[in-house]
N, CA, C and O atoms as a Tinker XYZ file with bonds, in Angstrom:
   404  protein
     1  N    101.712000  121.441000   91.292000    73     2
     2  CA   102.805000  121.152000   92.106000    64     1     3
     3  C    102.700000  119.628000   92.414000    63     2     4     5
     4  O    101.652000  119.031000   92.168000    81     3
     5  N    103.670000  119.062000   92.895000    73     3     6
     6  CA   103.639000  117.714000   92.864000    64     5     7
     7  C    104.105000  117.309000   94.393000    63     6     8     9
     8  O    104.791000  117.993000   95.152000    81     7
     9  N    103.652000  116.263000   94.586000    73     7    10
    10  CA   103.736000  115.860000   96.171000    64     9    11
    11  C    105.551000  115.621000   96.388000    63    10    12    13
    12  O    106.176000  114.854000   95.655000    81    11
    13  N    106.128000  116.321000   97.374000    73    11    14
    14  CA   107.427000  116.010000   97.557000    64    13    15
    15  C    107.976000  114.312000   97.850000    63    14    16    17
    16  O    108.928000  113.716000   97.347000    81    15
    17  N    107.098000  113.912000   98.724000    73    15    18
    18  CA   107.205000  112.547000   99.183000    64    17    19
    19  C    107.246000  111.587000   97.830000    63    18    20    21
    20  O    108.072000  110.697000   97.628000    81    19
    21  N    106.070000  112.010000   96.880000    73    19    22
    22  CA   106.148000  111.170000   95.739000    64    21    23
    23  C    107.256000  111.296000   94.648000    63    22    24    25
    24  O    107.501000  110.487000   93.754000    81    23
    25  N    107.912000  112.559000   94.927000    73    23    26
    26  CA   108.923000  112.604000   94.103000    64    25    27
    27  C    110.233000  111.906000   94.592000    63    26    28    29
    28  O    111.042000  111.456000   93.781000    81    27
    29  N    110.425000  111.827000   95.992000    73    27    30
    30  CA   111.419000  111.023000   96.593000    64    29    31
    31  C    110.999000  109.506000   96.384000    63    30    32    33
    32  O    111.974000  108.755000   96.404000    81    31
    33  N    110.064000  109.027000   96.234000    73    31    34
    34  CA   109.770000  107.598000   96.062000    64    33    35
    35  C    110.061000  107.230000   94.606000    63    34    36    37
    36  O    110.613000  106.171000   94.307000    81    35
    37  N    109.684000  108.111000   93.745000    73    35    38
    38  CA   110.146000  107.909000   92.424000    64    37    39
    39  C    111.660000  107.898000   92.149000    63    38    40    41
    40  O    112.216000  107.040000   91.463000    81    39
    41  N    112.265000  108.918000   92.742000    73    39    42
    42  CA   113.919000  108.721000   92.590000    64    41    43
    43  C    114.255000  107.749000   93.310000    63    42    44    45
    44  O    115.148000  107.078000   92.791000    81    43
    45  N    113.841000  107.322000   94.491000    73    43    46
    46  CA   114.282000  106.250000   94.919000    64    45    47
    47  C    114.040000  104.727000   94.047000    63    46    48    49
    48  O    114.873000  103.839000   93.870000    81    47
    49  N    112.834000  104.771000   93.658000    73    47    50
    50  CA   112.741000  103.534000   92.530000    64    49    51
    51  C    113.585000  103.632000   91.456000    63    50    52    53
    52  O    114.191000  102.603000   91.157000    81    51
    53  N    113.798000  104.746000   90.716000    73    51    54
    54  CA   114.811000  104.703000   89.741000    64    53    55
    55  C    116.235000  104.489000   90.138000    63    54    56    57
    56  O    116.992000  103.892000   89.373000    81    55
    57  N    116.619000  104.919000   91.233000    73    55    58
    58  CA   118.001000  104.586000   91.741000    64    57    59
    59  C    118.138000  103.014000   91.817000    63    58    60    61
    60  O    119.095000  102.362000   91.398000    81    59
    61  N    116.870000  102.474000   92.500000    73    59    62
    62  CA   116.990000  100.924000   92.634000    64    61    63
    63  C    117.033000  100.309000   91.226000    63    62    64    65
    64  O    117.922000   99.500000   90.959000    81    63
    65  N    116.164000  100.637000   90.368000    73    63    66
    66  CA   116.349000  100.195000   89.031000    64    65    67
    67  C    117.443000  100.168000   88.252000    63    66    68    69
    68  O    117.780000   99.176000   87.606000    81    67
    69  N    118.177000  101.471000   88.273000    73    67    70
    70  CA   119.656000  101.613000   87.628000    64    69    71
    71  C    120.622000  100.770000   88.492000    63    70    72    73
    72  O    121.594000  100.274000   87.922000    81    71
    73  N    120.441000  100.559000   89.843000    73    71    74
    74  CA   121.434000   99.613000   90.459000    64    73    75
    75  C    121.375000   98.333000   90.025000    63    74    76    77
    76  O    122.368000   97.702000   89.663000    81    75
    77  N    120.104000   97.849000   90.041000    73    75    78
    78  CA   120.061000   96.474000   89.412000    64    77    79
    79  C    120.377000   96.295000   88.333000    63    78    80    81
    80  O    120.975000   95.255000   88.057000    81    79
    81  N    120.072000   97.289000   87.305000    73    79    82
    82  CA   120.575000   96.773000   85.853000    64    81    83
    83  C    122.147000   96.763000   85.902000    63    82    84    85
    84  O    122.848000   96.001000   85.236000    81    83
    85  N    122.591000   97.690000   86.762000    73    83    86
    86  CA   124.305000   97.801000   86.464000    64    85    87
    87  C    124.753000   96.463000   87.030000    63    86    88    89
    88  O    125.596000   95.880000   86.348000    81    87
    89  N    124.325000   95.830000   88.216000    73    87    90
    90  CA   124.652000   94.846000   88.842000    64    89    91
    91  C    124.665000   93.724000   87.747000    63    90    92    93
    92  O    125.632000   93.031000   87.431000    81    91
    93  N    123.341000   93.682000   87.210000    73    91    94
    94  CA   123.043000   92.422000   86.340000    64    93    95
    95  C    124.040000   92.544000   85.103000    63    94    96    97
    96  O    124.469000   91.489000   84.637000    81    95
    97  N    124.396000   93.616000   84.600000    73    95    98
    98  CA   125.407000   93.922000   83.418000    64    97    99
    99  C    126.767000   93.331000   83.759000    63    98   100   101
   100  O    127.452000   92.858000   82.852000    81    99
   101  N    127.227000   93.332000   85.112000    73    99   102
   102  CA   128.573000   92.646000   85.673000    64   101   103
   103  C    128.440000   91.303000   85.600000    63   102   104   105
   104  O    129.429000   90.667000   85.238000    81   103
   105  N    127.360000   90.681000   85.883000    73   103   106
   106  CA   127.356000   89.161000   86.238000    64   105   107
   107  C    127.129000   88.485000   84.816000    63   106   108   109
   108  O    126.622000   89.078000   83.863000    81   107
   109  N    127.553000   87.219000   84.797000    73   107   110
   110  CA   127.304000   86.265000   83.849000    64   109   111
   111  C    125.915000   85.884000   83.773000    63   110   112   113
   112  O    125.248000   86.045000   84.795000    81   111
   113  N    125.303000   85.358000   82.643000    73   111   114
   114  CA   123.921000   85.208000   82.530000    64   113   115
   115  C    123.445000   84.397000   83.614000    63   114   116   117
   116  O    122.492000   84.799000   84.281000    81   115
   117  N    124.104000   83.093000   83.914000    73   115   118
   118  CA   123.855000   82.261000   85.052000    64   117   119
   119  C    123.693000   83.110000   86.445000    63   118   120   121
   120  O    122.673000   83.073000   87.133000    81   119
   121  N    124.775000   83.824000   86.728000    73   119   122
   122  CA   124.796000   84.601000   87.961000    64   121   123
   123  C    123.537000   85.757000   87.922000    63   122   124   125
   124  O    122.965000   86.032000   88.977000    81   123
   125  N    123.155000   86.391000   86.691000    73   123   126
   126  CA   122.343000   87.125000   86.826000    64   125   127
   127  C    120.885000   86.506000   87.120000    63   126   128   129
   128  O    120.117000   87.144000   87.840000    81   127
   129  N    120.516000   85.335000   86.598000    73   127   130
   130  CA   119.545000   84.645000   86.919000    64   129   131
   131  C    119.404000   84.394000   88.518000    63   130   132   133
   132  O    118.409000   84.627000   89.204000    81   131
   133  N    120.500000   83.926000   88.887000    73   131   134
   134  CA   120.556000   83.638000   90.285000    64   133   135
   135  C    120.368000   84.845000   91.287000    63   134   136   137
   136  O    119.772000   84.673000   92.350000    81   135
   137  N    120.845000   85.963000   90.957000    73   135   138
   138  CA   120.669000   87.071000   91.394000    64   137   139
   139  C    119.293000   87.600000   91.512000    63   138   140   141
   140  O    118.948000   88.114000   92.577000    81   139
   141  N    118.464000   87.520000   90.497000    73   139   142
   142  CA   117.222000   88.120000   90.275000    64   141   143
   143  C    116.309000   87.213000   90.900000    63   142   144   145
   144  O    115.354000   87.733000   91.477000    81   143
   145  N    116.411000   85.831000   90.907000    73   143   146
   146  CA   115.602000   84.815000   91.713000    64   145   147
   147  C    115.780000   85.195000   93.075000    63   146   148   149
   148  O    114.816000   85.335000   93.829000    81   147
   149  N    116.964000   85.370000   93.433000    73   147   150
   150  CA   117.278000   85.636000   95.129000    64   149   151
   151  C    116.653000   86.997000   95.492000    63   150   152   153
   152  O    116.061000   87.090000   96.568000    81   151
   153  N    116.758000   88.226000   94.538000    73   151   154
   154  CA   116.061000   89.355000   94.796000    64   153   155
   155  C    114.487000   89.136000   95.054000    63   154   156   157
   156  O    113.825000   89.629000   95.967000    81   155
   157  N    114.024000   88.230000   93.977000    73   155   158
   158  CA   112.575000   88.039000   94.291000    64   157   159
   159  C    112.314000   87.322000   95.427000    63   158   160   161
   160  O    111.272000   87.651000   95.994000    81   159
   161  N    112.994000   86.375000   95.967000    73   159   162
   162  CA   112.759000   85.314000   97.049000    64   161   163
   163  C    112.613000   86.420000   98.032000    63   162   164   165
   164  O    111.533000   86.569000   98.605000    81   163
   165  N    113.738000   87.296000   98.295000    73   163   166
   166  CA   113.795000   88.341000   99.451000    64   165   167
   167  C    112.572000   89.177000   99.513000    63   166   168   169
   168  O    111.977000   89.304000  100.583000    81   167
   169  N    112.165000   89.753000   98.434000    73   167   170
   170  CA   111.147000   90.633000   98.182000    64   169   171
   171  C    109.908000   89.843000   98.927000    63   170   172   173
   172  O    109.486000   90.224000  100.019000    81   171
   173  N    109.388000   88.746000   98.256000    73   171   174
   174  CA   108.359000   87.844000   98.728000    64   173   175
   175  C    108.591000   87.780000  100.126000    63   174   176   177
   176  O    107.716000   88.342000  100.785000    81   175
   177  N    109.631000   87.193000  100.855000    73   175   178
   178  CA   109.906000   86.989000  102.035000    64   177   179
   179  C    109.594000   88.208000  102.919000    63   178   180   181
   180  O    108.922000   88.040000  103.937000    81   179
   181  N    110.053000   89.442000  102.578000    73   179   182
   182  CA   109.693000   90.541000  103.418000    64   181   183
   183  C    108.277000   90.879000  103.328000    63   182   184   185
   184  O    107.679000   91.254000  104.337000    81   183
   185  N    107.715000   90.780000  102.240000    73   183   186
   186  CA   106.170000   90.892000  102.140000    64   185   187
   187  C    105.314000   90.042000  102.976000    63   186   188   189
   188  O    104.276000   90.381000  103.545000    81   187
   189  N    105.959000   88.741000  102.976000    73   187   190
   190  CA   105.296000   87.690000  103.865000    64   189   191
   191  C    105.329000   87.935000  105.267000    63   190   192   193
   192  O    104.434000   87.672000  106.070000    81   191
   193  N    106.748000   88.607000  105.558000    73   191   194
   194  CA   106.804000   88.768000  107.016000    64   193   195
   195  C    105.924000   90.026000  107.471000    63   194   196   197
   196  O    105.363000   90.005000  108.567000    81   195
   197  N    105.808000   91.180000  106.563000    73   195   198
   198  CA   104.981000   92.061000  106.914000    64   197   199
   199  C    103.481000   91.911000  107.144000    63   198   200   201
   200  O    102.793000   92.586000  107.909000    81   199
   201  N    103.052000   90.813000  106.274000    73   199   202
   202  CA   101.840000   90.360000  106.508000    64   201   203
   203  C    101.549000   89.445000  107.732000    63   202   204   205
   204  O    100.418000   89.459000  108.219000    81   203
   205  N    102.383000   88.764000  108.172000    73   203   206
   206  CA   102.308000   88.047000  109.211000    64   205   207
   207  C    102.557000   88.831000  110.467000    63   206   208   209
   208  O    102.110000   88.386000  111.524000    81   207
   209  N    103.147000   89.820000  110.449000    73   207   210
   210  CA   103.600000   90.863000  111.464000    64   209   211
   211  C    102.362000   91.630000  111.753000    63   210   212   213
   212  O    102.132000   91.840000  112.944000    81   211
   213  N    101.499000   92.098000  110.848000    73   211   214
   214  CA   100.283000   92.941000  110.743000    64   213   215
   215  C     99.227000   91.930000  111.536000    63   214   216   217
   216  O     98.604000   92.312000  112.527000    81   215
   217  N     99.107000   90.640000  110.999000    73   215   218
   218  CA    98.144000   89.729000  111.658000    64   217   219
   219  C     98.394000   89.592000  112.901000    63   218   220   221
   220  O     97.444000   89.625000  113.684000    81   219
   221  N     99.820000   89.393000  113.423000    73   219   222
   222  CA   100.067000   89.169000  114.712000    64   221   223
   223  C     99.713000   90.539000  115.721000    63   222   224   225
   224  O     99.403000   90.458000  116.910000    81   223
   225  N     99.837000   91.739000  114.969000    73   223   226
   226  CA    99.458000   92.760000  115.870000    64   225   227
   227  C     97.900000   92.804000  115.850000    63   226   228   229
   228  O     97.416000   93.134000  116.933000    81   227
   229  N     97.059000   92.557000  114.903000    73   227   230
   230  CA    95.606000   92.551000  115.128000    64   229   231
   231  C     95.320000   91.685000  116.198000    63   230   232   233
   232  O     94.618000   92.116000  117.114000    81   231
   233  N     95.873000   90.204000  116.242000    73   231   234
   234  CA    95.527000   89.394000  117.388000    64   233   235
   235  C     95.848000   89.879000  118.689000    63   234   236   237
   236  O     95.060000   89.696000  119.617000    81   235
   237  N     96.934000   90.482000  118.851000    73   235   238
   238  CA    97.287000   91.059000  120.254000    64   237   239
   239  C     96.424000   92.077000  120.410000    63   238   240   241
   240  O     95.899000   92.081000  121.524000    81   239
   241  N     96.023000   93.125000  119.535000    73   239   242
   242  CA    94.993000   94.073000  119.843000    64   241   243
   243  C     93.737000   93.545000  120.274000    63   242   244   245
   244  O     93.069000   94.079000  121.161000    81   243
   245  N     93.305000   92.206000  119.489000    73   243   246
   246  CA    92.051000   91.594000  119.712000    64   245   247
   247  C     92.070000   91.049000  121.126000    63   246   248   249
   248  O     91.035000   91.158000  121.783000    81   247
   249  N     92.944000   90.575000  121.570000    73   247   250
   250  CA    93.118000   89.691000  122.764000    64   249   251
   251  C     93.115000   90.756000  123.806000    63   250   252   253
   252  O     92.497000   90.428000  124.819000    81   251
   253  N     93.717000   92.116000  123.826000    73   251   254
   254  CA    93.530000   92.938000  124.993000    64   253   255
   255  C     92.418000   93.723000  124.987000    63   254   256   257
   256  O     92.291000   94.793000  125.583000    81   255
   257  N     91.540000   93.122000  124.239000    73   255   258
   258  CA    89.992000   93.720000  124.412000    64   257   259
   259  C     89.732000   95.050000  123.650000    63   258   260   261
   260  O     88.933000   95.930000  123.971000    81   259
   261  N     90.619000   95.022000  122.510000    73   259   262
   262  CA    90.153000   96.444000  121.623000    64   261   263
   263  C     89.364000   95.966000  120.551000    63   262   264   265
   264  O     89.231000   96.767000  119.625000    81   263
   265  N     88.849000   94.952000  120.443000    73   263   266
   266  CA    88.019000   94.401000  119.496000    64   265   267
   267  C     88.521000   94.133000  118.032000    63   266   268   269
   268  O     89.704000   93.866000  117.824000    81   267
   269  N     87.448000   94.222000  116.864000    73   267   270
   270  CA    88.241000   93.972000  115.639000    64   269   271
   271  C     89.115000   95.308000  115.225000    63   270   272   273
   272  O     89.015000   96.436000  115.707000    81   271
   273  N     89.886000   94.904000  114.321000    73   271   274
   274  CA    90.667000   96.207000  113.638000    64   273   275
   275  C     89.803000   96.928000  112.647000    63   274   276   277
   276  O     89.555000   96.423000  111.552000    81   275
   277  N     89.444000   97.836000  112.928000    73   275   278
   278  CA    88.629000   98.882000  112.081000    64   277   279
   279  C     89.661000  100.259000  111.605000    63   278   280   281
   280  O     90.271000  100.842000  112.502000    81   279
   281  N     89.768000  100.600000  110.545000    73   279   282
   282  CA    90.672000  101.781000  110.137000    64   281   283
   283  C     89.630000  102.957000  110.497000    63   282   284   285
   284  O     88.426000  102.953000  110.243000    81   283
   285  N     90.354000  103.946000  111.135000    73   283   286
   286  CA    89.653000  105.315000  111.345000    64   285   287
   287  C     90.525000  106.332000  110.904000    63   286   288   289
   288  O     91.708000  106.162000  110.610000    81   287
   289  N     89.817000  107.540000  110.862000    73   287   290
   290  CA    90.908000  108.875000  110.417000    64   289   291
   291  C     91.701000  108.979000  111.841000    63   290   292   293
   292  O     91.120000  108.830000  112.916000    81   291
   293  N     92.965000  109.226000  111.732000    73   291   294
   294  CA    93.963000  109.481000  112.767000    64   293   295
   295  C     94.014000  111.129000  113.283000    63   294   296   297
   296  O     94.461000  112.007000  112.545000    81   295
   297  N     93.579000  111.357000  114.420000    73   295   298
   298  CA    93.560000  112.442000  115.007000    64   297   299
   299  C     95.195000  112.987000  115.031000    63   298   300   301
   300  O     95.454000  114.169000  114.804000    81   299
   301  N     96.072000  112.151000  115.281000    73   299   302
   302  CA    97.726000  112.662000  115.397000    64   301   303
   303  C     98.299000  112.841000  114.145000    63   302   304   305
   304  O     99.173000  113.674000  113.907000    81   303
   305  N     97.780000  112.009000  113.280000    73   303   306
   306  CA    98.380000  112.294000  111.916000    64   305   307
   307  C     97.456000  112.674000  110.745000    63   306   308   309
   308  O     97.126000  111.826000  109.916000    81   307
   309  N     97.028000  113.986000  110.678000    73   307   310
   310  CA    95.985000  114.146000  109.587000    64   309   311
   311  C     96.141000  113.817000  108.148000    63   310   312   313
   312  O     97.186000  114.074000  107.551000    81   311
   313  N     95.088000  113.236000  107.563000    73   311   314
   314  CA    95.330000  112.580000  106.299000    64   313   315
   315  C     95.732000  111.288000  106.372000    63   314   316   317
   316  O     95.796000  110.645000  105.324000    81   315
   317  N     96.056000  110.711000  107.560000    73   315   318
   318  CA    96.289000  109.103000  107.616000    64   317   319
   319  C     95.322000  108.346000  108.360000    63   318   320   321
   320  O     94.435000  109.021000  108.882000    81   319
   321  N     95.284000  107.108000  108.530000    73   319   322
   322  CA    94.490000  106.303000  108.777000    64   321   323
   323  C     95.122000  105.417000  109.995000    63   322   324   325
   324  O     96.292000  105.034000  109.991000    81   323
   325  N     94.352000  105.194000  110.852000    73   323   326
   326  CA    95.063000  104.023000  111.839000    64   325   327
   327  C     94.001000  103.282000  112.171000    63   326   328   329
   328  O     92.843000  103.665000  112.003000    81   327
   329  N     94.365000  102.044000  112.722000    73   327   330
   330  CA    93.287000  101.015000  113.168000    64   329   331
   331  C     92.767000  101.521000  114.381000    63   330   332   333
   332  O     93.450000  102.208000  115.141000    81   331
   333  N     91.461000  101.181000  114.620000    73   331   334
   334  CA    90.684000  101.661000  115.684000    64   333   335
   335  C     91.349000  101.168000  117.020000    63   334   336   337
   336  O     91.362000  101.805000  118.073000    81   335
   337  N     91.938000   99.843000  116.787000    73   335   338
   338  CA    92.507000   99.134000  117.883000    64   337   339
   339  C     93.533000   99.974000  118.425000    63   338   340   341
   340  O     93.611000  100.230000  119.626000    81   339
   341  N     94.373000  100.432000  117.496000    73   339   342
   342  CA    95.813000  101.199000  117.787000    64   341   343
   343  C     95.425000  102.594000  118.450000    63   342   344   345
   344  O     95.984000  103.061000  119.442000    81   343
   345  N     94.278000  103.244000  117.678000    73   343   346
   346  CA    93.961000  104.470000  118.367000    64   345   347
   347  C     93.254000  104.083000  119.717000    63   346   348   349
   348  O     93.566000  104.811000  120.660000    81   347
   349  N     92.518000  103.253000  119.940000    73   347   350
   350  CA    92.085000  102.814000  121.350000    64   349   351
   351  C     93.222000  102.657000  122.284000    63   350   352   353
   352  O     93.152000  103.171000  123.401000    81   351
   353  N     94.247000  101.996000  121.919000    73   351   354
   354  CA    95.260000  101.649000  122.797000    64   353   355
   355  C     96.034000  103.158000  123.129000    63   354   356   357
   356  O     96.324000  103.491000  124.278000    81   355
   357  N     96.239000  103.775000  122.251000    73   355   358
   358  CA    96.889000  105.095000  122.346000    64   357   359
   359  C     96.205000  106.007000  123.153000    63   358   360   361
   360  O     96.807000  106.723000  123.953000    81   359
   361  N     94.947000  106.037000  122.999000    73   359   362
   362  CA    94.005000  106.776000  123.847000    64   361   363
   363  C     94.011000  106.170000  125.399000    63   362   364   365
   364  O     94.089000  106.814000  126.445000    81   363
   365  N     93.936000  105.140000  125.269000    73   363   366
   366  CA    94.028000  104.643000  126.987000    64   365   367
   367  C     95.279000  104.798000  127.469000    63   366   368   369
   368  O     95.386000  104.974000  128.682000    81   367
   369  N     96.438000  104.771000  126.670000    73   367   370
   370  CA    97.714000  105.099000  127.401000    64   369   371
   371  C     97.765000  106.665000  127.875000    63   370   372   373
   372  O     98.299000  107.093000  128.898000    81   371
   373  N     97.116000  107.363000  126.934000    73   371   374
   374  CA    97.355000  108.867000  127.069000    64   373   375
   375  C     96.221000  109.399000  128.104000    63   374   376   377
   376  O     96.164000  110.603000  128.354000    81   375
   377  N     95.374000  108.532000  128.667000    73   375   378
   378  CA    94.163000  108.788000  129.352000    64   377   379
   379  C     93.127000  109.879000  128.596000    63   378   380   381
   380  O     92.556000  110.817000  129.152000    81   379
   381  N     93.058000  109.581000  127.477000    73   379   382
   382  CA    92.089000  110.312000  126.638000    64   381   383
   383  C     90.846000  109.609000  126.588000    63   382   384   385
   384  O     90.826000  108.387000  126.735000    81   383
   385  N     89.698000  110.342000  126.372000    73   383   386
   386  CA    88.391000  109.913000  126.131000    64   385   387
   387  C     88.422000  109.178000  124.832000    63   386   388   389
   388  O     89.096000  109.674000  123.929000    81   387
   389  N     87.774000  108.046000  124.616000    73   387   390
   390  CA    87.609000  107.296000  123.554000    64   389   391
   391  C     86.552000  107.750000  122.655000    63   390   392   393
   392  O     85.385000  107.601000  123.018000    81   391
   393  N     86.812000  108.281000  121.536000    73   391   394
   394  CA    85.860000  108.772000  120.622000    64   393   395
   395  C     86.127000  108.216000  119.184000    63   394   396   397
   396  O     87.217000  108.347000  118.627000    81   395
   397  N     84.972000  107.539000  118.587000    73   395   398
   398  CA    85.213000  106.841000  117.254000    64   397   399
   399  C     84.633000  108.002000  116.324000    63   398   400   401
   400  O     83.537000  108.550000  116.438000    81   399
   401  N     85.590000  108.237000  115.416000    73   399   402
   402  CA    85.152000  109.225000  114.411000    64   401   403
   403  C     84.802000  108.663000  113.167000    63   402   404
   404  O     84.420000  109.388000  112.248000    81   403
């Protein structure tokens, strides 16, 4: 039995690929090159923004006294991991005892 989320991700990837292929088929070669360059720039820009966003969050957590960002097992989302800083802030807000697992 396959993971339903994995199936959805694969289907979404297939849809994206088919869409890009059909768009490129409609364009002239010059337009297709410009489109693909623009799509790549957008992808790299979003990726870079995500990295910067994560770094800013780590700095914020560090500044509020949560210490370094260390990944720990999530108690709220079994099977997922969260940063120790995130866990500590959530526990502080909920008034829970802070336990490192």
